C-alpha positions in Angstrom: -25.0 -15.4 0.0 -24.2 -15.4 -3.7 -24.1 -18.7 -5.6 -21.1 -19.8 -7.5 -22.6 -18.7 -10.7 -23.4 -15.3 -9.2 -19.8 -14.9 -8.0 -18.5 -15.9 -11.4 -20.7 -13.3 -13.1 -19.7 -10.6 -10.6 -16.0 -11.2 -11.1 -16.5 -11.3 -14.9 -18.2 -8.0 -14.8 -15.5 -6.6 -12.6 -12.8 -7.8 -15.0 -14.6 -6.3 -18.0 -15.2 -3.0 -16.3 -11.6 -2.8 -15.2 -10.4 -3.4 -18.8 -12.8 -0.7 -20.1 -11.6 1.9 -17.6 -7.9 1.5 -18.3 -7.9 4.2 -21.0 -9.0 7.1 -18.8 -7.8 5.7 -15.5 -5.8 8.3 -13.5 -4.9 5.8 -10.8 -1.3 4.7 -10.5 -1.4 0.9 -10.1 1.5 0.4 -7.7 3.5 -2.7 -7.0 6.7 -3.7 -5.2 8.7 -2.9 -8.3 7.3 0.6 -9.0 6.1 1.9 -5.7 9.2 4.0 -4.7 9.8 5.4 -8.1 6.3 6.7 -8.6 5.5 7.9 -5.0 9.0 9.3 -4.0 8.7 13.0 -3.0 5.0 13.3 -3.9 1.8 13.5 -2.0 -0.3 10.4 -2.6 -3.5 8.8 -1.4 -3.2 5.0 -1.8 -6.0 2.4 -1.7 -5.0 -1.1 -0.6 -7.5 -3.5 -2.0 -8.2 -7.2 -2.9 -9.8 -7.9 -6.3 -12.0 -10.6 -4.8 -13.4 -8.3 -2.1 -17.0 -7.3 -2.8 -16.6 -4.1 -0.7 -13.6 -3.1 -2.9 -15.6 -3.9 -6.0 -18.4 -1.6 -4.8 -16.0 1.2 -3.8 -14.1 1.2 -7.1 -16.3 3.7 -9.0 -16.1 6.1 -6.1 -12.3 5.7 -6.0 -12.1 6.4 -9.8 -14.3 9.5 -9.5 -12.1 10.8 -6.6 -9.0 10.2 -8.7 -10.4 12.1 -11.6 -11.4 15.0 -9.4 -7.9 15.4 -7.8 -5.9 14.5 -10.9 -2.9 16.8 -11.2 -3.1 18.0 -7.6 -2.3 14.9 -5.7 -1.3 11.4 -6.7 -3.8 8.6 -6.4 -2.7 5.0 -6.4 -3.8 1.5 -5.6 -2.1 -1.6 -4.4 -3.5 -5.1 -5.0 -2.5 -6.9 -1.8 
């Protein structure tokens, strides 16, 4: 089990890596307000995640690589739920 300091460090690294990847991030960040407009009539793969989830954190690099590989052929989005 991670200590409080370890969790804070982990979340800080996640926040910093998220900010750094925004520039070349082909993932559509979907919300209630933009979901229908972005996905209507298109093929999409959508990841539902929680930012505090360690499994989601570990999976994020794989998700970004997948989104870069299929960019332009299918939409890739995520929903923070």
